[in-house]
Residue frames as a rotation matrix with the C-alpha (Angstrom) as fourth column:
UNK 1
0.289 -0.764 -0.577 146.93
0.957 0.241 0.160 66.65
0.017 -0.599 0.801 54.80
UNK 2
1.000 -0.011 0.016 148.17
-0.013 -0.989 0.146 69.95
0.014 -0.146 -0.989 56.17
UNK 3
0.167 -0.986 0.012 151.82
0.876 0.143 -0.460 70.97
0.452 0.087 0.888 55.53
UNK 4
0.997 -0.010 -0.076 153.44
0.031 -0.857 0.514 73.50
-0.071 -0.515 -0.854 57.80
UNK 5
0.257 -0.959 0.119 156.84
0.383 -0.012 -0.924 75.03
0.887 0.283 0.364 57.78
UNK 6
0.943 -0.036 -0.330 158.71
0.311 -0.259 0.915 75.51
-0.119 -0.965 -0.233 60.95
UNK 7
0.510 -0.794 0.331 161.80
-0.175 -0.473 -0.864 77.62
0.842 0.383 -0.380 61.20
UNK 8
0.922 -0.275 -0.273 164.52
0.368 0.403 0.838 76.41
-0.120 -0.873 0.473 63.43
UNK 9
0.634 -0.773 0.024 167.93
-0.743 -0.617 -0.260 77.86
0.216 0.147 -0.965 64.24
UNK 10
0.911 -0.411 0.012 170.81
0.404 0.899 0.168 75.49
-0.080 -0.149 0.986 63.77
UNK 11
-0.021 -0.994 -0.112 174.31
0.937 -0.058 0.343 76.73
-0.347 -0.098 0.933 64.63
UNK 12
-0.418 -0.115 -0.901 173.28
0.083 -0.993 0.089 80.37
-0.905 -0.038 0.425 63.95
UNK 13
-0.975 0.089 -0.205 171.66
-0.215 -0.115 0.970 79.48
0.063 0.989 0.132 60.62
UNK 14
-0.212 0.952 0.222 167.90
-0.592 0.056 -0.804 79.57
-0.778 -0.301 0.551 60.30
UNK 15
-0.978 -0.104 -0.178 166.54
-0.203 0.636 0.745 76.55
0.036 0.765 -0.643 58.41
UNK 16
-0.083 0.996 -0.005 163.00
-0.996 -0.084 -0.019 75.62
-0.019 0.004 1.000 57.39
UNK 17
-0.954 -0.107 0.280 161.67
-0.136 0.987 -0.088 72.22
-0.267 -0.122 -0.956 58.29
UNK 18
-0.433 0.825 -0.362 158.58
-0.670 -0.026 0.742 70.88
0.603 0.564 0.564 56.52
UNK 19
-0.861 0.242 0.447 156.12
-0.239 0.583 -0.776 69.29
-0.449 -0.775 -0.445 58.89
UNK 20
-0.553 0.738 -0.386 153.28
-0.352 0.213 0.911 67.23
0.755 0.640 0.142 57.68
UNK 21
-0.957 0.288 0.033 150.25
0.069 0.335 -0.940 66.63
-0.282 -0.897 -0.341 59.93
UNK 22
-0.358 0.912 0.201 146.51
0.720 0.132 0.681 66.55
0.594 0.388 -0.704 60.15
UNK 23
0.111 0.435 0.894 144.12
-0.128 -0.886 0.447 69.07
0.986 -0.164 -0.042 61.65
UNK 24
0.956 0.277 -0.092 144.73
0.032 0.217 0.976 67.49
0.290 -0.936 0.199 65.02
UNK 25
0.130 -0.990 -0.060 148.43
0.530 0.120 -0.839 68.30
0.838 0.078 0.540 64.98
UNK 26
-0.249 -0.307 -0.919 150.23
0.966 -0.153 -0.210 69.85
-0.076 -0.939 0.335 68.03
UNK 27
-0.976 -0.183 0.116 149.74
0.192 -0.979 0.073 73.35
0.100 0.093 0.991 66.70
UNK 28
-0.376 0.905 0.201 145.94
-0.540 -0.390 0.746 72.89
0.753 0.172 0.635 66.69
UNK 29
-0.493 0.159 -0.855 145.79
0.531 0.834 -0.151 70.62
0.689 -0.528 -0.496 69.80
UNK 30
0.486 0.719 0.496 143.25
-0.101 -0.518 0.850 71.54
0.868 -0.463 -0.179 72.40
UNK 31
-0.560 -0.692 -0.456 144.56
0.490 0.167 -0.856 72.42
0.668 -0.702 0.245 75.83
UNK 32
0.674 0.731 0.108 143.26
0.241 -0.356 0.903 73.39
0.698 -0.583 -0.416 79.23
UNK 33
-0.350 -0.780 0.519 144.67
-0.342 -0.409 -0.846 74.39
0.872 -0.474 -0.123 82.54
UNK 34
0.430 0.391 -0.814 144.62
0.645 0.497 0.580 73.04
0.632 -0.774 -0.039 86.14
UNK 35
-0.451 -0.527 0.720 145.12
-0.143 -0.753 -0.642 75.65
0.881 -0.393 0.265 88.88
UNK 36
0.445 0.654 -0.612 144.67
0.514 0.373 0.772 75.75
0.733 -0.658 -0.170 92.59
UNK 37
0.036 -0.374 0.927 145.30
-0.674 -0.694 -0.254 77.15
0.738 -0.615 -0.277 95.99
UNK 38
0.116 -0.058 -0.992 146.72
0.545 0.838 0.015 75.10
0.830 -0.542 0.129 98.90
UNK 39
0.049 0.070 0.996 145.94
-0.615 -0.784 0.085 76.35
0.787 -0.617 0.005 102.36
UNK 40
-0.920 -0.272 -0.282 146.23
0.074 0.585 -0.807 75.13
0.385 -0.764 -0.518 105.93
UNK 41
-0.280 0.899 -0.337 143.19
0.909 0.361 0.207 74.64
0.308 -0.248 -0.919 108.23
UNK 42
-0.148 0.168 -0.975 143.38
0.580 -0.783 -0.223 78.28
-0.801 -0.599 0.018 109.31
UNK 43
0.811 0.546 0.210 143.13
0.461 -0.374 -0.805 79.47
-0.361 0.749 -0.555 105.66
UNK 44
0.364 -0.767 -0.528 146.70
-0.501 -0.639 0.584 80.61
-0.785 0.052 -0.617 105.50
UNK 45
0.816 -0.144 -0.560 148.40
-0.522 0.237 -0.820 79.81
0.251 0.961 0.118 102.18
UNK 46
0.654 -0.611 0.445 150.99
0.000 0.589 0.808 77.06
-0.756 -0.529 0.385 102.17
UNK 47
0.615 -0.518 -0.595 154.09
-0.786 -0.336 -0.519 77.89
0.069 0.786 -0.614 100.14
UNK 48
-0.393 -0.918 -0.058 156.51
-0.919 0.393 0.012 75.20
0.012 0.059 -0.998 99.02
UNK 49
0.184 0.560 0.808 153.95
-0.456 0.777 -0.434 72.39
-0.871 -0.289 0.398 98.86
UNK 50
-0.876 -0.470 -0.107 154.74
-0.324 0.411 0.852 69.66
-0.356 0.781 -0.512 96.30
UNK 51
0.268 0.954 -0.132 151.83
-0.646 0.076 -0.759 69.19
-0.715 0.289 0.637 93.85
UNK 52
-0.846 -0.443 0.297 151.82
-0.131 0.713 0.689 65.98
-0.517 0.544 -0.661 91.82
UNK 53
0.193 0.896 -0.399 149.38
-0.790 -0.099 -0.605 65.78
-0.582 0.432 0.689 88.89
UNK 54
-0.778 -0.421 0.466 148.77
-0.106 0.820 0.563 62.49
-0.619 0.388 -0.683 87.18
UNK 55
0.377 0.892 -0.248 146.92
-0.545 -0.003 -0.839 61.52
-0.749 0.452 0.485 84.18
UNK 56
0.079 -0.230 0.970 147.05
0.661 0.741 0.122 59.07
-0.746 0.631 0.210 81.22
UNK 57
0.834 0.293 0.467 146.58
0.551 -0.459 -0.697 62.15
0.010 0.839 -0.544 79.06
UNK 58
0.681 -0.693 -0.237 149.91
-0.566 -0.704 0.430 63.69
-0.465 -0.159 -0.871 80.16
UNK 59
0.589 -0.507 -0.629 152.83
-0.570 0.292 -0.768 62.73
0.574 0.811 -0.117 77.88
UNK 60
-0.504 -0.862 -0.052 155.01
-0.485 0.332 -0.809 61.62
0.714 -0.383 -0.586 80.85
UNK 61
-0.084 0.575 -0.813 152.05
0.548 0.709 0.445 60.38
0.832 -0.408 -0.375 82.99
UNK 62
0.591 0.337 -0.733 152.68
0.802 -0.342 0.490 62.98
-0.085 -0.877 -0.473 85.71
UNK 63
0.076 -0.415 0.907 153.87
0.262 -0.869 -0.420 66.49
0.962 0.270 0.043 86.37
UNK 64
0.250 -0.071 -0.966 155.30
0.968 0.038 0.248 67.88
0.019 -0.997 0.078 89.65
UNK 65
-0.056 -0.175 0.983 155.30
0.222 -0.962 -0.159 71.53
0.973 0.210 0.093 90.72
UNK 66
-0.547 -0.193 -0.814 155.60
0.835 -0.060 -0.547 73.56
0.057 -0.979 0.194 93.89
UNK 67
0.602 0.798 0.027 153.17
0.781 -0.596 0.185 76.12
0.164 -0.091 -0.982 95.30
UNK 68
-0.184 -0.601 0.777 154.35
0.369 -0.775 -0.512 79.79
0.911 0.192 0.365 95.29
UNK 69
-0.963 -0.269 -0.014 154.44
0.129 -0.414 -0.901 82.16
0.237 -0.870 0.433 98.24
UNK 70
-0.473 0.868 0.152 150.64
-0.881 -0.470 -0.060 82.70
0.020 -0.162 0.987 97.88
UNK 71
-0.405 0.294 0.866 150.03
-0.288 0.858 -0.426 78.93
-0.868 -0.422 -0.262 97.98
UNK 72
0.586 0.719 -0.375 149.08
-0.553 0.016 -0.833 78.83
-0.593 0.695 0.407 94.30
UNK 73
-0.528 -0.681 0.507 150.01
0.037 0.578 0.815 76.45
-0.848 0.449 -0.280 91.49
UNK 74
0.487 0.651 -0.582 149.15
-0.632 -0.197 -0.749 76.34
-0.603 0.733 0.316 87.80
UNK 75
-0.546 -0.570 0.614 149.72
0.166 0.645 0.746 73.64
-0.821 0.510 -0.257 85.21
UNK 76
0.255 0.654 -0.712 148.79
-0.539 -0.515 -0.666 75.05
-0.803 0.554 0.222 81.85
UNK 77
0.049 -0.115 -0.992 148.70
-0.998 0.021 -0.051 73.84
0.027 0.993 -0.113 78.29
UNK 78
-0.798 -0.189 0.572 147.59
-0.299 0.948 -0.105 70.30
-0.522 -0.255 -0.814 79.14
UNK 79
-0.811 0.518 -0.274 145.34
-0.116 0.316 0.942 68.07
0.574 0.795 -0.196 77.00
UNK 80
0.003 0.895 0.447 141.75
-0.956 -0.128 0.263 67.74
0.293 -0.428 0.855 78.03
UNK 81
-0.129 -0.021 -0.991 141.07
-0.098 0.995 -0.009 64.79
0.987 0.096 -0.131 80.13
UNK 82
0.893 0.440 -0.095 140.85
0.020 0.173 0.985 63.36
0.449 -0.881 0.145 83.69
UNK 83
-0.150 -0.968 0.203 143.57
-0.134 -0.183 -0.974 64.28
0.980 -0.173 -0.102 86.23
UNK 84
0.685 0.137 -0.716 144.38
0.644 0.345 0.682 63.39
0.341 -0.928 0.148 89.85
UNK 85
0.169 -0.643 0.747 146.14
-0.265 -0.760 -0.594 65.84
0.949 -0.097 -0.299 92.12
UNK 86
0.579 -0.115 -0.807 148.15
0.748 0.468 0.470 65.03
0.324 -0.876 0.357 95.25
UNK 87
0.395 -0.406 0.824 149.67
-0.293 -0.906 -0.306 67.63
0.871 -0.121 -0.476 97.57
UNK 88
0.543 -0.326 -0.774 152.31
0.761 0.581 0.289 67.01
0.355 -0.746 0.563 100.23
UNK 89
0.241 -0.516 0.822 154.04
-0.359 -0.834 -0.418 69.32
0.902 -0.195 -0.386 102.76
UNK 90
-0.573 -0.515 -0.638 156.11
0.416 0.488 -0.767 68.36
0.706 -0.705 -0.065 105.79
UNK 91
-0.988 0.148 -0.049 154.03
-0.016 -0.413 -0.911 68.71
-0.156 -0.899 0.410 108.93
UNK 92
-0.293 0.916 -0.274 150.79
-0.880 -0.370 -0.297 68.19
-0.374 0.154 0.915 107.11
UNK 93
-0.101 0.277 0.956 148.67
0.129 0.956 -0.263 65.25
-0.987 0.097 -0.132 105.97
UNK 94
-0.947 -0.249 0.201 148.74
0.193 0.054 0.980 64.44
-0.255 0.967 -0.003 102.34
UNK 95
-0.075 0.944 -0.323 145.75
-0.286 -0.330 -0.900 65.90
-0.955 0.025 0.294 100.37
UNK 96
-0.915 -0.274 0.297 144.33
0.172 0.400 0.900 64.66
-0.366 0.875 -0.319 97.17
UNK 97
0.064 0.925 -0.374 141.59
-0.636 -0.251 -0.730 65.22
-0.769 0.285 0.572 94.62
UNK 98
-0.695 -0.315 0.646 140.71
0.214 0.767 0.605 62.56
-0.686 0.559 -0.466 92.02
UNK 99
-0.293 0.517 0.804 139.09
0.939 0.314 0.140 62.55
-0.180 0.796 -0.577 88.56
UNK 100
-0.012 0.287 -0.958 139.19
0.059 -0.956 -0.288 66.31
-0.998 -0.060 -0.006 87.84
UNK 101
0.354 0.255 0.900 137.96
0.866 0.275 -0.418 67.07
-0.354 0.927 -0.124 84.38
UNK 102
-0.375 -0.564 -0.736 140.04
0.074 -0.810 0.582 69.45
-0.924 0.164 0.346 82.26
UNK 103
0.524 0.614 0.590 138.28
0.687 0.105 -0.719 70.79
-0.503 0.782 -0.367 79.27
UNK 104
-0.248 -0.588 0.770 139.61
0.952 -0.293 0.083 72.70
0.177 0.754 0.632 76.22
UNK 105
-0.354 -0.034 0.935 140.15
0.268 -0.961 0.066 76.40
0.896 0.274 0.349 76.74
UNK 106
0.674 0.643 0.364 139.05
-0.189 -0.326 0.926 76.26
0.714 -0.693 -0.098 80.42
UNK 107
-0.555 -0.770 0.313 140.79
-0.492 0.001 -0.871 76.37
0.670 -0.637 -0.380 83.80
UNK 108
0.441 0.623 -0.646 139.75
0.247 0.608 0.755 73.67
0.863 -0.493 0.114 86.26
UNK 109
0.013 -0.370 0.929 140.17
-0.772 -0.594 -0.226 74.87
0.635 -0.714 -0.294 89.82
UNK 110
0.413 -0.049 -0.910 141.64
0.371 0.921 0.119 72.34
0.832 -0.387 0.398 92.26
UNK 111
-0.041 -0.388 0.921 141.97
-0.724 -0.623 -0.295 73.94
0.688 -0.679 -0.255 95.76
UNK 112
0.205 0.070 -0.976 143.01
0.463 0.872 0.160 71.81
0.863 -0.484 0.146 98.74
UNK 113
0.424 -0.124 0.897 143.12
-0.801 -0.513 0.308 72.42
0.422 -0.849 -0.317 102.53
UNK 114
-0.104 -0.585 -0.804 145.79
0.017 0.808 -0.590 70.39
0.994 -0.075 -0.074 104.22
UNK 115
0.882 0.452 0.132 145.30
-0.155 0.013 0.988 69.25
0.445 -0.892 0.081 107.82
UNK 116
0.054 -0.902 0.429 148.15
-0.930 -0.202 -0.308 69.35
0.365 -0.382 -0.849 110.30
UNK 117
0.264 -0.119 -0.957 149.84
0.154 0.985 -0.080 66.08
0.952 -0.126 0.278 111.34
UNK 118
0.756 0.012 0.655 150.23
-0.630 -0.261 0.732 65.34
0.180 -0.965 -0.190 114.99
UNK 119
-0.218 -0.939 0.267 153.25
-0.976 0.209 -0.063 63.71
0.004 -0.274 -0.962 116.69
UNK 120
-0.579 -0.161 0.800 153.64
-0.315 0.948 -0.037 59.99
-0.752 -0.273 -0.599 115.93
UNK 121
0.507 0.850 0.141 151.29
-0.041 0.187 -0.981 60.17
-0.861 0.492 0.130 112.97
UNK 122
0.970 -0.028 0.240 152.55
0.241 0.168 -0.956 58.96
-0.014 0.985 0.169 109.51
UNK 123
0.296 -0.955 0.008 156.23
0.918 0.282 -0.278 59.02
0.264 0.090 0.960 110.51
UNK 124
0.628 -0.005 0.778 156.14
-0.002 -1.000 -0.004 62.57
0.778 0.001 -0.628 111.87
């Protein structure tokens, strides 16, 4: 068994907390990263798209983020496993990728091209 000390600040006082764990504890846990670029059919980046990542390997089951001005998103420090990605943006059809494998110490690239929606399609 591995014993670790963690120092925490409580009301301005620093206290030591003894943590007991195994070699697979959170401090030594393997992590990877999921990153991508979301573009339109013309190749232009799509800012403000909602990216939802789901996996049984995520503590909460899912994570939601928004693409930046360059159409990029990154979800780091996630456990290795299988992930699904769904991207939504008003005026575009929903895009998705399934069963993406995230490995320890690696970045899995998940780029999506969203197609434009036309009038009368999917509640547009």
